[in-house]
N, C-alpha and C positions, 0 to 999 in steps of 0.2 A: 680320699684316691684321686680326686678332680687336681692336685696336684703333683700326681705322679705321673712324669712323662716316661715315653720310649725313644730310647736312643740308638742310635746305628754309627757303628765305628768302624773302620778296619784295621787289623793288625798291621802293624808298618807303615800306617798312613800316618802323616804327620799333620792332616786338616783335621781340628778338633771334633770330637762327638757330634753327629747333628740330630736335634728333636723332629721325631716324626711324628708325633700325637702327645696331648695330653690327656688325663682322665683312665689311666691304665689302671687296671686292678694289678698290684705291684707283687703280689705272693702267688700270681699263678705264674705259670711258664707262658714264655711267648716262642712261637713256632715260626720257622724260617725256610723258605723255601724256594730252590733256582729253577728259572727256565732256561730256557735258550735264549742268545740273542743280548745276553745282561737280564734279565728278566728276574726281580728277585720279588719276593710274595713275603710278607708278614700278618701274621694273624696271633689276634692277643683277648683277653678276656677285659672287654672296657665298660666303664662304671658312667651308664647312662645318665640322666637326669632322674630322680626318683630312688635312685639306689638300684637301679638295675643292671645286673651283671650277665650281660652278653658279650656273644665273639664279635671282634671287627678285625675287617682284613683290609690291604692297603696292597700297594703294587707299584713298579718302579721297572721303567722301561731301560733304564739307564745304570744300572748297576748298584744302585742305591743312592744316586745325587738325589733324585727328587722322587717325589712320592705322589699319587692319586690322593685325592680326598677317601680318608676312610668311608669303608662302608660297614652296613650291622650285616651277618653273615644270616640271621634270624631272628627274629623278635621273639625270643623266650618267656624274654619278660620275666625274668628271677629273681627276686629281689630279694636281697642281702645285707644286712646291718655289719658287713665283715667280709673276709676274703674266701672264698669254696677252696682257694690253694689247691685248683683244676683246670686246668688251660687248657688249649684244642693242640690235636697234631697236624699236619699238613704235607702233602706230596703232592706231586707233577706230576701227571702220566705220559705216556709216550707221547699221545697227542697233543699235548702242553694243556690237557686241563687239571685244575686244581681242584684237589680233594682236603676237605678239613672233615676232622669228627671233635668232638667234645661233649664232654654229659652238662648237664641241667637237669633243673628240678621241676616237676612236673604234678600235678594234680591227677591222678585217679582213682576213682571212687572217694572222694571227698578227702583224701589223703596226700603229702607230699611224697615222691617219688625221686630218687636221682636216676634219670636215664642218660643213656647215650645216644650221639644225632650224628648222620651225616649229611652234607650237601657239598655241590659242585659248581664249580665254574667253568664256561669257558671263554669268556671275555675279559675275567679278573673285573666285572664292574658291576655283576649282579648273580648270587645264586639261586642252585634250583631249592623248592621248598625241601624243608629237612626232611629226613628219613630217618625212624628209630630203628636202632640194632636191638634184636631181641638178645634179652640178659635174665638170668636166674636169680640177680640180685643187686646190689646197689653196685653202677660201673663207675670206676675211676681212675684217673692218668692214663687216658687212653697213649698210643702210641701207633705210628699206622709207616706202613712202608708198599711201593710198589716189589713186585714179585718179578720174576724171571720170567714168569708166562707173561707180564701184564698185569696179573690181579690185585688188590687190594688186600693187604694181610694186615691186620688190626690186633691187636693186644692190649688186654688192661686186668687192673686186678679188680675184685668183685668180692664183698662182703655180704652174708645173709644167711640166714639160719644159725650163725655163731661162728662160724668159719669163712675163713677169707682163700682166695685161690687164685690164680694166673690163669685168664681168660684168652683164646685165639681166636680169628675168626679170619674168612676168606669169602670176600666178595670179586666180583667182575667189573670193570671199567667201564 
């Protein structure tokens, strides 16, 4: 995965695609969101040394021509010798804060559990501590939206007890 790069390109633009970073977990989806005044945000599952697959983030203030150095959203230390095929979801709220939701494996009562987490950034350089989103099973493939009332709207697929279901949640920004 250290040889996998994240590229940005604009349809209809004659400039070649631009590499943003390397070390990207290539099976996990990449999230993209836009703010005001040409701000662009990218989040992806990064492969850190030791094969840790945590979420990374970068911001561009000039519409994607240049990007800040990537930052780690949360040090989850999810070690996996393979691709989890489960990346982040991201949105920007009305106050310009970036919200990211992602799955990660944590240890509970001595066993690994796949859980869902949320973190927020007001400056695009650092994130709040992660907050676990309550689930009743293994949470996968989150999607995030901002409701008309400004609330966070989250949906994911969840498995457990021999069944699969689509779950939704609502939170305040």
